[in-house]
N, C-alpha and C positions, 0 to 999 in steps of 0.2 A: 579426530583430526588434531593437529598444534597450532593453525593459524586460527585466530578471534578475527572472523569476519562483521564489518561494523553495515549493518540493516539500514535503509531510512525507511522510516513506516510510515505511509500520508493515509490520514484518515478524512474519507472523505465530508465527514457528516459537519457541521460547523457549529450547531445544537450544543449547547453545553452540556446536559444532561444525554446527552448520544449514545445508541447500543454500540454506535463503530468503534469510538474512540473508549468506550467498558469494554471492547473485545481489544484491540491492540493492545491495551494497559492489561486483560489478560493473556496476551503472548509474547508480551516483555516477559513478566514474571514467571513467563513458563518454557522459557527459549534452551533450548542447548549450552552452555558453558560459549560452544565454539560462534557463535549467533549472540551479536552484541543489537539490539534491536532500539532504535529510540527516534519517539515522531518527529517525523521533519515538519514543521506547521507550517498551513497552509492560505488561509483566513485574512490575511492581513498583505495578498498578494495585490496589485491590481492589474485588474483586465487585462486578457493577453491583447498589449497593440503592436504592431510591426511598429510605428514610428517610435516606437523607444527600445528598433534594433543598435542603432549606430550607438548610444549613451543608456544602457539602462537603470533603471530607477536604483537606490542602495539593496533596498528589500528583495528584485530582482535577482541582481550582482548573488547576494549573497546567499538564496536562495538556492541560484544554477550551481553553485560553487558546495553548497550543505551535498546537492543530488550528486556532484563528479568525484567529491571525497566517498561515498560510498559504493561498499563495495557492493552490494546486494539492496532489489528495492524491493518494496511489501506493500497493498493497496489493500486499504479496508475498506469497501464501499458498500450504500445505499445505494438503492435504486428510486430513482425519480423521471416516472411518464417509461418504465423500459429501458432508464440508460445508467450511467454514469452521475456521478454527481457535477455540480455546472463548477465548485470550486477547483473537484479535483483535477477534468479537463483541463480547467484553466492554467491550472498549478504546472501539468503533463505538457502543456503547451510552452507553456514559462519555457519552462528549461529542456523547448526545444530547440530552440530559438536562437540567433541567423541559421536560418540552413545549412547541416554540415559541421554544425558547432554541437550539434547536444546533447545534454548533458547523460541521457539515457542511453546509450547505444554500448549494446555488448553489456548491458549488466543482468546476472541473473533475476527472475524476480519471480514471484506467485501472488494470486489474488485474493483476498477473501470478500464474502458479500454476503451480509445483514442486514436484518430484516425481522418484523415484527410477526411479517404477514408468510404464507406457506411456504412459498415458493423460496423463499432465500436470498431475495434478490437476482435471482437468474440471468435476468437478464441484462444487468449493469455489471454485471459479470462478465459478458459475454464480450455485449459490447465493448467496454476494457479492454478486454485480447483482442481487440482486430483491432485498435489502437497501439498495442504492445505488437505486436508483428511488424506493422511500420513502422518504428523505433529503436525494432534490433534487437528489444530485450527478450531473449529465451524466458519464457512463464513457462511455469510447473506447471505442469497439465493433469500429472493425478498425488497425491487422491485432489479431488477437486471439492471445494468447498462453499456449498451454501446456508448460512446457517439462519436459518430459520426459526420463529419464535422467544424473535431475541427478549421481548418484552418479559420474558417467565423463565430470564438464563442468571438473572445478576441480581446481587440483594440489591437495599434503599443502599448503602454505602459504597454500589455498582461493585461489588466483588462477583467474580463469574461462582454458580455457586451449583448447576449441572454437570455430573459428575461424568455423565456420558457424552456430553460436548468437551469438561477438562480432556477425555481422554482422549475422543475426534481430534483436539488440536495439539497433543500432542505428537500424535505419530501425522499431521501435519507435520511442524516442526521437524523431525527425527528425516521427513523426506525430502522437504525443505530445503536444512544442513547438507543432506546429499548431492542436490539439487545447486545448492551454491558452490562446493568443492570442486563440482564439474562441472560448472559452465565459469566459474571465476576465471576475469579477465586477468591472464598470466601477465 
């Protein structure tokens, strides 16, 4: 692939020492040259409010512009109460409005869910996929990515130390590279 695709990465956890942020940084390091991954911050966004649609706050305008500028999207989410993180849902809603002007429309995407628990945030992953269907984000189906035991995967500096996980992420990113190219908006 000769084209470099810009991939906006959204980290659902706002916690400073988040396993999801560590995973996003590992993905950035492991990404093939054709995918330029960059974290797009979501913690500063105001709660979605339909009253803002006529004149959105600057943070909302800038965020939506970053989503629109991306060639693809990648979500890295924890699980809260069998769903995705509230900050992530807020970001998704914010960039989807006003109705008919969604910044997400048609962008190829993928989801990785990360948790210290054994199910790897399976519920959050699938709940997030429901929103992607409505938003017309063609979301990669295989390989599925539910990363459990996250508290054992990183060293004190936040670097990924688990070789099996690293190998899986490389395969995931290779599949995502193909997915993005196949589904990129022409």
